[in-house]
C-alpha positions in Angstrom: 30.0 -37.2 -48.2 28.3 -35.7 -45.1 26.1 -37.7 -42.7 23.1 -36.2 -40.9 21.1 -37.8 -38.1 17.4 -37.2 -39.0 14.8 -37.4 -36.2 11.3 -38.2 -37.2 7.9 -39.1 -35.9 4.7 -40.4 -37.6 6.6 -40.8 -40.9 7.5 -37.1 -40.9 11.1 -35.7 -40.4 11.3 -33.0 -37.7 11.8 -29.4 -38.8 15.1 -29.0 -36.9 16.4 -32.1 -38.8 15.4 -30.6 -42.1 17.3 -27.4 -41.1 20.3 -29.6 -40.4 20.1 -31.2 -43.8 20.1 -27.7 -45.4 23.2 -26.7 -43.5 24.9 -30.0 -44.4 24.7 -29.1 -48.1 27.1 -26.2 -47.3 29.8 -28.8 -47.4 29.3 -29.1 -51.1 29.3 -32.9 -50.9 26.6 -35.6 -51.2 24.3 -35.7 -48.2 23.5 -39.0 -46.5 20.9 -39.4 -43.7 20.7 -41.8 -40.8 17.1 -42.9 -39.9 16.6 -45.1 -36.9 14.1 -47.9 -37.0 11.9 -46.7 -40.0 12.2 -44.8 -43.2 10.7 -41.5 -44.2 10.6 -39.7 -47.6 13.7 -37.4 -47.9 13.6 -37.0 -51.7 12.6 -33.4 -51.4 15.5 -32.5 -49.0 18.6 -33.2 -51.0 19.4 -36.6 -49.5 21.4 -38.9 -51.8 21.1 -42.0 -49.6 18.9 -42.7 -46.6 20.4 -45.3 -44.3 17.8 -47.0 -42.2 19.0 -48.8 -39.0 16.7 -51.7 -38.2 17.1 -53.6 -35.0 14.6 -55.3 -32.6 16.0 -53.3 -29.7 15.5 -49.9 -31.3 11.8 -49.7 -30.5 12.5 -46.7 -28.2 15.2 -44.0 -28.0 18.5 -45.3 -26.6 21.1 -42.5 -26.8 24.2 -44.7 -26.5 22.9 -47.1 -29.1 22.1 -44.2 -31.5 25.6 -42.8 -30.9 27.1 -46.2 -31.7 25.1 -46.6 -34.9 26.0 -43.1 -36.0 29.7 -43.6 -35.4 29.7 -47.0 -37.1 27.9 -45.7 -40.2 30.2 -42.6 -40.4 33.2 -44.9 -40.3 31.8 -47.2 -42.9 31.0 -44.4 -45.3 34.1 -42.4 -44.6 32.0 -39.3 -43.8 33.8 -36.0 -43.9 31.4 -34.5 -41.3 28.5 -35.5 -39.1 25.5 -33.2 -38.3 22.4 -33.4 -36.2 19.7 -31.0 -35.0 20.6 -29.2 -31.8 17.6 -30.7 -30.0 17.8 -32.4 -26.7 18.0 -35.7 -28.5 20.4 -34.6 -31.1 22.8 -32.9 -28.7 22.7 -36.0 -26.4 23.6 -38.4 -29.2 26.3 -36.2 -30.7 28.0 -35.6 -27.3 28.2 -39.3 -27.0 29.6 -39.7 -30.5 32.3 -37.1 -29.6 33.2 -38.9 -26.4 33.4 -42.2 -28.2 35.6 -40.9 -31.0 37.6 -38.1 -29.3 36.5 -35.8 -32.1 35.6 -32.1 -31.7 32.0 -31.2 -31.4 30.5 -27.7 -32.1 26.9 -27.3 -30.8 24.3 -24.7 -31.5 25.8 -23.7 -34.9 23.9 -21.2 -37.1 26.3 -21.2 -40.1 29.3 -23.1 -41.4 32.0 -22.6 -44.1 33.5 -25.7 -45.5 37.3 -26.1 -45.6 40.1 -27.5 -43.7 39.5 -26.7 -41.0 35.7 -26.2 -41.1 34.7 -22.7 -39.8 31.5 -22.5 -37.8 29.4 -19.7 -36.3 27.7 -20.8 -33.1 25.4 -19.3 -30.4 26.9 -18.7 -27.0 25.4 -17.5 -23.7 21.9 -18.4 -24.6 22.2 -16.8 -28.0 23.2 -13.4 -26.7 26.5 -13.6 -28.7 27.9 -15.4 -31.7 31.2 -17.2 -31.7 33.3 -17.9 -34.8 35.4 -21.0 -34.4 37.5 -23.5 -36.4 37.0 -27.3 -36.0 40.3 -29.0 -36.2 39.9 -32.7 -36.8 39.4 -35.4 -39.5 35.6 -35.4 -39.0 33.8 -32.4 -37.6 30.8 -33.0 -35.5 28.1 -30.3 -35.6 24.7 -29.7 -34.2 22.5 -27.0 -35.7 20.7 -24.5 -33.4 16.9 -25.1 -34.0 15.1 -22.5 -36.1 18.2 -20.5 -37.0 18.5 -22.0 -40.5 15.7 -21.9 -43.1 15.0 -25.4 -44.4 15.3 -25.2 -48.1 13.9 -28.0 -50.3 16.0 -29.7 -52.9 14.8 -32.6 -55.1 17.0 -35.6 -55.2 16.8 -39.3 -56.1 17.1 -40.8 -52.7 18.3 -44.4 -52.4 17.4 -46.5 -49.4 20.0 -48.6 -47.6 18.6 -50.8 -44.8 21.0 -52.3 -42.4 21.2 -54.0 -39.0 23.7 -52.4 -36.7 25.9 -54.4 -34.3 25.0 -53.3 -30.7 26.4 -54.3 -27.4 24.2 -54.9 -24.3 25.6 -51.9 -22.4 24.6 -49.6 -25.3 21.0 -50.4 -24.6 21.0 -49.9 -20.8 19.7 -46.3 -21.0 16.6 -46.1 -23.0 13.1 -44.5 -23.0 10.8 -46.9 -21.2 7.5 -45.1 -21.4 5.9 -42.0 -22.9 3.3 -40.1 -21.0 1.1 -37.8 -23.1 0.4 -34.3 -21.7 -2.9 -34.1 -19.9 -5.7 -33.0 -22.3 -3.5 -33.5 -25.4 -3.5 -30.4 -27.5 -1.0 -28.7 -29.7 2.7 -29.4 -29.2 4.5 -26.3 -27.9 7.4 -26.9 -30.3 5.1 -27.0 -33.3 2.5 -24.4 -32.4 1.9 -21.5 -34.8 0.8 -19.4 -31.9 2.3 -19.5 -28.4 0.8 -17.6 -25.4 3.3 -17.5 -22.6 3.1 -16.3 -19.0 5.7 -15.2 -16.6 6.0 -14.0 -13.0 3.5 -11.3 -13.8 0.7 -13.8 -14.1 0.8 -14.1 -10.3 -0.3 -17.6 -9.6 -1.2 -21.0 -11.0 -4.8 -19.9 -11.2 -3.7 -16.8 -13.1 -2.9 -19.0 -16.1 -6.6 -19.5 -16.7 -6.8 -16.4 -18.9 -3.6 -17.4 -20.7 -5.1 -20.8 -21.5 -8.3 -19.2 -22.6 -6.5 -16.9 -25.1 -4.3 -19.7 -26.4 -7.5 -21.8 -27.0 -9.2 -19.1 -28.9 -6.1 -18.7 -31.1 -5.6 -22.4 -31.6 -2.2 -22.1 -29.9 -0.2 -23.6 -27.1 0.6 -22.3 -23.6 4.2 -21.6 -22.6 5.9 -20.1 -19.6 9.2 -18.8 -18.2 11.5 -20.6 -15.9 10.4 -18.8 -12.8 6.9 -20.1 -13.4 8.0 -23.7 -13.5 10.2 -23.1 -10.4 7.2 -21.9 -8.6 5.3 -25.0 -9.5 2.6 -23.1 -11.5 3.2 -25.0 -14.7 5.1 -28.2 -15.7 8.6 -28.0 -17.1 7.2 -29.2 -20.5 5.6 -25.7 -20.8 8.9 -23.9 -20.3 10.3 -21.8 -23.2 13.9 -21.0 -23.0 17.5 -22.1 -23.0 16.8 -25.0 -20.7 13.2 -25.5 -22.0 11.6 -25.8 -25.4 12.8 -23.9 -28.4 9.8 -22.5 -30.3 9.3 -20.9 -33.7 5.7 -19.7 -33.9 4.2 -17.2 -36.2 3.2 -15.2 -33.2 4.6 -15.3 -29.6 2.5 -13.5 -27.0 4.5 -12.8 -23.8 2.4 -11.9 -20.9 4.1 -10.6 -17.8 7.5 -12.0 -18.9 10.6 -9.8 -18.2 12.6 -11.3 -21.0 15.7 -12.7 -19.4 18.5 -13.8 -21.8 17.7 -17.5 -21.1 14.1 -17.1 -22.0 14.8 -15.1 -25.2 17.1 -18.0 -26.3 14.1 -20.2 -26.6 12.0 -17.9 -28.9 14.6 -16.7 -31.4 12.6 -18.5 -34.1 9.4 -16.5 -33.5 8.3 -14.5 -36.5 6.5 -11.8 -34.4 6.5 -11.1 -30.7 3.7 -9.3 -28.8 4.6 -8.3 -25.3 2.2 -7.4 -22.6 3.8 -5.9 -19.5 3.3 -3.2 -16.9 7.0 -2.2 -17.2 7.7 -0.5 -20.5 11.4 -0.9 -19.9 11.4 -4.7 -19.5 13.8 -6.4 -21.9 11.0 -8.3 -23.5 9.3 -5.0 -24.4 12.5 -3.8 -26.0 12.7 -6.9 -28.2 9.1 -7.2 -29.1 7.5 -6.2 -32.5 4.4 -5.0 -30.7 3.9 -3.9 -27.1 1.0 -3.2 -24.8 1.8 -1.5 -21.5 -0.6 -2.3 -18.7 -2.1 -4.9 -16.4 -2.2 -8.3 -18.2 -5.1 -9.4 -16.0 -7.2 -6.7 -17.8 -5.6 -6.8 -21.2 -5.6 -10.5 -21.9 -9.3 -11.0 -21.1 -10.1 -8.0 -23.2 -8.2 -9.5 -26.2 -10.2 -12.8 -25.7 -13.5 -10.9 -25.5 -12.7 -9.0 -28.7 -11.8 -12.3 -30.5 -15.2 -13.7 -29.5 -17.0 -10.6 -30.6 -15.4 -10.8 -34.1 -16.3 -14.4 -34.5 
């Protein structure tokens, strides 16, 4: 059997975790899931057994504790492989599992071929190239690059196994102590169907007013490039890219963003890209589905005005 760490919130599994469950079925073996603290319905995602770890100390994310639980469960079940979503949390936990067990870990995988050894295809250099590799070890550890695998439903009769893990004090030293909601609430960048992002070309912190206006009219979220966060114009939570948030909107509107490799790595899941830039040769313009060449400070307000007119 194959074991998958499933992240969830509000009783709903995360999209990247559902994508990891889909890839796990490539092993051709029963798929088991680990859920920490509470159960969610996985009967439509091909899960044979959902193992729910219940412990009074698991009221918040503790990466070492999660790694301990995942490793203990994999040993108890005799798992032939362990997978997780390639999110910040998933990569953190799986790296700790690898360190604890001295097993090979392949991150950011986009495909796998079962066998001995397991063959994986993984993203490298921010997704600018793909690497094919073999995982030599009794139990391959794999994280799935978010939004690179289509989550396919599969009905299953899912059994629930609730258990209390054995945890040591040192495994609970590092843990989330507080969550601070983003000012003003709004749509999550990772879940938004429309993302309007700004780069160096926006010019200033105040220049993002027109970006926020357009995002609001489209019911979307505001994103930005790394140079913007470095300049202090927007918080890091708004950054899209290799070291920021990975997004998969229906439409990604890039305003004044050159399109560096690190930024493009964060929006590979976007269905359509609209780029607005004064430089027609910018990499973002070359990778976009639609382009508008010109001054974004004129074009973006014009788009907002047209939306208001049509409403």
